[in-house]
N, C-alpha and C positions, 0 to 999 in steps of 0.2 A: 690447390693442395691444402691440406690441413697443416697448421703451424706446429711448432714444437710444443711438447708438454712441459710446463714449468716443473722444476724439481719438487717432488712431494705432492704434486697435484694429480688427481685422477681424471681430469678433463683436459682435452686438447684445446688450444686457442685457435680460432678461425681468423685468418687475416681478412681484413675488411674487403679487399679486392676479390677474395674467393667467396665471401659471404654474399656479395652482390649478386652472384649467379644463383645462389640458393634462394635469396630473397626474391629475385626476379621471377624465378620459376613458380614460387608459391603465391606471388602477388598477381599472377596473370588473370585469375578469375575476378578478383576485385577490380582490376584495371579494365577488364571487359565490361563489367557492370557499370563502371564509371562512364564508359562510352554510351551505354544505354540510358543511364540516368541523366546525363548531361545534354541529351538531345533536346533541342527547343520544341520539338513536336510532341514530347511525352506528356506534357501537362501535369496535372496533379498526380502524384504517385499513389498507387493503390497499397492496400495492406500487404499484399504479396511482395511488392517491390521493397517496402520497408523491411520486411522479414528477410528477403534475400540479402539485402545489404547488411543487416545485422549478422546473419550467418557467415557471410564472407569475411566481415571485419573480425568477428569473434575467432574464426579459425586462424586468420593471419596474425592477430594479436597473440594467440597462444603460441604460434610458431616463433614469433619474435621474442617472446618471453623465455621460451625454451633455450634460446641462444644468448640470453642476457642482453638483448638489444636496448632495453630501457636504461642500462647503465653504460652504454657506449655513446660517446659524443656524436659520432656520425649518424647513428641510428635511433638515438633517443627521440628526436623530433618526429621521425616516422612512426615510432611506437605510440607516442602520445596522440598523433593524428588518428591512427587506426583505432585506438581506444576511445577517442572522442566520437568517431564515426559510429562505433558500436553503441555508445550511450545515446547519442542523438537519434539513432535508428530505432532504438527501443522506445524513446519518447514519442517519435513520430508514429510508430506502430500502435501505441496505446491511444493516441489522439485520433488516428484514422479509424481504429476499431470503434471508438466511442461515437464519432461523428456519423459513421454508417449505421449505428444502432440507436441513435437518439430517439427516433420515433418508436422503435420496438421497445425500448426501455420505458417509454411514457414519462420520462423525467421532466419534460418541458410543459406538461399539461398543468402542473401546479403553479407555473409562472404566468404572469400577465403576458399578453401578446407582445408588448414592447420588450419585456425582459427576456422572453423566449427567443425573440429575434436577436437580441443583444448577445445572449449566450451562444447561439449558433454562430454568429458573426465572430465573436471573440475566439471560439474554439477553432473555427476554420482559419482565421488569421494566424493563430498560434501554430497550427499544423503547417500552413504555408511558410511561415518563418522558419520552422524546423527544416523543411525541405530546402529552403534557400541556404541555410547554414551548411547543410550536408553537401549541397552542390559546391559551395566554396571549399569545404574540407576535401572533397574529392579532387577538385582542381589542384589543391596543394599537394595531395598525395601523388598526383601525376607528375608535378614538378619535382618532388623529392625523388621519385623513381628515376626520372630522367637525369637528375643530378648524380645518382649512383650508377648511371650507365645502363639502366634497365630499359629495354625496348618496349614501347607502348603498342599493344595490339590494335589492329584496325577494326576488328569485328566487335560486335556487342556480346552481351552475356547469352549463353546458349539457352538458358531457361526463359529469359526475357519476361514477357508479360503473358499471363494466361488468357486474357481476353474474355474471361467469364463475365456475363452480365450481372448487374445488381439483382439481388433476390427480391422478387415482388410478391412472393407467396410463401406459404409454409405448410408442411404436412400437419395433419391432425395430431394433437398431443394426447396419445392414448397408451403410451408405454409407462409401466410402473405406477398406474393410478391405483395405488393400494394403500391401505391404512398402515401406518407405522406406529409401533407402541409408543405411548406417551407423546404423540404427535402434537397435541395441543400445548403440552408443556414446552416443547421445543419452539413453538411459535411465540409463546410468552417470553421465552429466553431470548430469542432473536430480537423481539421488540424492545426488551429491556436493554440488551447490549447495544441496539441501535441508538437508543436515547443516550447511553453513556458515550458512544462514539460522537454523537452530535455535540455533547458537552465538551469533549476533548478538542474537537475542531473549533468550536466557539472560543474556547480559552486560548487556542493557538492562532486565532485569526489575526491577520495584519490589516485588513481593510485595504483600500487603495492607497498606495504610497507612491507619490509622484517623484520625489527627489531620490536619485540614485544613491546618494550617501546614506540616506535614512534606510533605504532598502538593504544596503550592505550591513548596516547595524542590526537590522531585524534578522537577517540571515545568519549573522555571526552569533547573535544572542538568543534567538528564539526558534530558528528553523535550520538547525544544523542537519547534516546528512543523517546522523543518528536519530534525530527527532523525526525527520521525514520518513525514515524506515519504520519507526514505531507507528506513525499514522497509517502507513500503507499496510503494515502487518495486521493492525487492529481491524481495519476495514476488510482486508482479505480474509481474515479468520471469520468475520461476520458473514461474508458471502459463502464461505466454505460450509459453515454450520447450516445456513439456509439450504444450500444445494444438497447436502447430505441428508437432512432430516425433513425438509419441507417440500423441496422440488419434486414435481410429478406425484404428489399425493392427492388424495380426494379433497382434502381441505383446501389445498392450493387451487385446485380446479374450481371449487365452489365459492371461493372468497377472492374477489378481484383485487382487494387491497394488498394481498400477499405478493403477486408478481410485480405490482407497482412499487412496493417497498424494495423488492429485490432490484428493480431498475435503478432506484436512487442509490443503493449500495454500489452497484456495478459502475454507474456513471462516476461517482466520487472516486472509486478505486482506480479507474483508468487515469483520471487526472492526477491522483496522488502518485501513481507509478511514473508518469511522465515527469512530475515535479521532482521526484527522488533522483531520477537520472540526471536532471539538469543541476540540482544541488550538488550531486556528486561531481559533476563536471567543474563547477566553480571551486569546490573545496580541494579537489585533488589534481585535476588536469590543468587548471589555470593558476591556482594559488600555491601548490606544493611541489610542482615538478621542479627538479633540480636544475634543468637546463634553461638558462635565461632566454636562449633563442627560441626554444619550444614554447615558453610561456608567452613571449611577445607575439609569436606566430598565432597561437590560439586566441589571444586577446584581440588580435586584428580580425580573425575569421569569425569569431563569436564574441562580440563586445560584451563585457560584463554587464553594462547597464541594460542591454537588450535582454540578456539571459535572466537577470533578476526581475525585470519587468514582466516577462512571461511567467516566471515562477510564482511571483506574489500577486500580480494584478490580473492574472488569468487563471492559472492552474489551481493554486491554493484558494483563491477567491471563489471560483465556481465549484470546487470540491466541497467546500464548506457550505455554499449556498444550496447545492443539490441535496446534501444531507439534511440541512435545515428545513428545506421544503418538504421532505419526507417525514419530518417529525410528527406532524398531525396524524399521519397514517399509523405510526408506531404507537402514539398515545391512544389512538382509537382501537388498535388491535389488542393492547395489553389487557384492558378490562374484559374484552370479548373472550379471551382465552385463559383468564384466571378467575378463581372464585374467591373474591376478597372477603376476608374474615378478620375478626378481632380476637386476640388471645390474651387473657389475663392470667398471670402466673404469680406465685409467691414463693420466696425462698424458704427452704426448710430450716430447721433449727441448726445453728452452727455454720450455715453456708454463707458465703460472701461472693458477690458477683465481681470477681477480680479478673486479672488479665487472661488466665488460662480458660475459664469457662466462657469468657467473652469471645476468645478466639474460636471456640467450638461453635458458638452461635453464628459468628461471621462465616465459618466454614459451611454451615448449613445453608445460609443465604447464598453464598457463592455457588454452592452445589446446584441449587435450583435456578440461579441466575435471574430471579425476579425480585423487584424491590420489596423490602420489608422495613417498616418504620418501628423504631423503638421509643417508648415513652416511659419516663419516670418522673413522678410528681410534677407533671406539666411540662417537663423538658423533653423535646423530641429530637431524634437524629436518625440517620440511616443505620440499620442493623447490619449493613454490609461493610461498615468501616470500624476497624478495631479502635482507631484513635477517637472517633466521634463517640462510640459507645463508652469508652473508658472515661472520657471527659464528662459525659452525661451521668454515668453511674457514680463517678467520683465526686461530682458536685452534690449528689444526694446520697451520700454513703450510708445514711441511717435507714433509707427506704428498703422495704422488703417486698413491695408489690410493684410489678412491672406490666406494661401492656405492649403487645406487638400487633401491628396491622400489616396484612399482606395476603398473598395467595395461601390457600388452605394447605398446600403441600409443605412448604417450609415451616409453616406454623405448626403443623402436625408433628414434625420432627423436633422443633423447639420445645413443644410440650413434653415430648418423650424425654428430651435432655433434662428438663427441670424435674420430671418425675423420677429420673434416675440420678438425683443429687448432682447434676451438672457434670457428671463423669469424674467426680473428685476421687473416685476409687480406681481410676484408670479407664482408658477407652475400651479395654477388654471386658469391662463390666457392663458396658452399654448393650442394649438389645441389638439383634441382627439388623434391624431396620436402619440403625445408625452406624453400621459397620464401615461405611465410607469415611467416617471421621478418623478412624485409626490409620487410614491411608493418606489423610490430608497432610 
């Protein structure tokens, strides 16, 4: 029966003894899947099994949250266990997906034979470790269910395993092989953004960190969940841009460098996705859960030192390495799909290259997403950085002549901007070709 409603409350309280029946009913699918996945005959889990476990855990976690179980002493440990299962399942799903597609992505071709073997071994070991942790978490879920009087089913999950064989062939790629407007510009944009992503991961790299205490320091100071999500989103956006504008085009079909570059992006993305899930686990489910029993329980099932080792010494390490190994492809593609030019401009009478016109120049460079260099009196910097341009221009404030180097498209618009007095009369006075600046 439902409990009494506290005065002034719109919600009824559910006694724990009654909630056990509700919980037991909703947990049956996960418990059946526990039987399937705990069988010693099952071997390495497939992508389908990781996804089934994620789906069941996600639904059960939503149910528990609907009833406020996370704030209840009896059910907080269960909720944290289910949430941890969901996160580890996503990490395992990303790793299994990548391992199955390593050859298709062609990401190991750029590595030496020894490094390629090491990468495969590291990723396989990480995937195996994730599975072992999940088996331990599932065993604890079974114990928690029994503690609440929930009967454990004897049968396995009804969907079980598909039994589909590994794909050893693929159909011809002949759908959508059509030219897309400004396709070459998009390739240059992807190559440029790829190089920026490489720099981002290089700057955030940890290298091999053997001591757990030093790994904890790095995670606390340099790889928070927020940072991990920025890394993942950056690489995911890069892949999305490629798939939207380059995938299945004639240029992709004709240039073997393009699908290889995409493989490096995808390989890194799956590793960053897995790393983000594990960083989330450390920050939230192990460090910030309010129930001391749940915290110690999770620390025992997934020791912090093991989790941090996989995050930094496998996932982040190889995510950065796969991106770095594709750098030569991006550097080779960029001049192939850009027409590099030099533009010399001079300020008109009474004009000054101050913050506002500099921001318009940067907006042009960002719009085309290809590198442009700015030079004044021998001082060079990126024209895509407001700070760098302001420092360079400010250090040579008396100069009136400037030089830009880059693709003809952004240089064409920069020339227009200078011709129209740097937009000092307002962006509405600029020609239609620069209309995007008024929306920047």
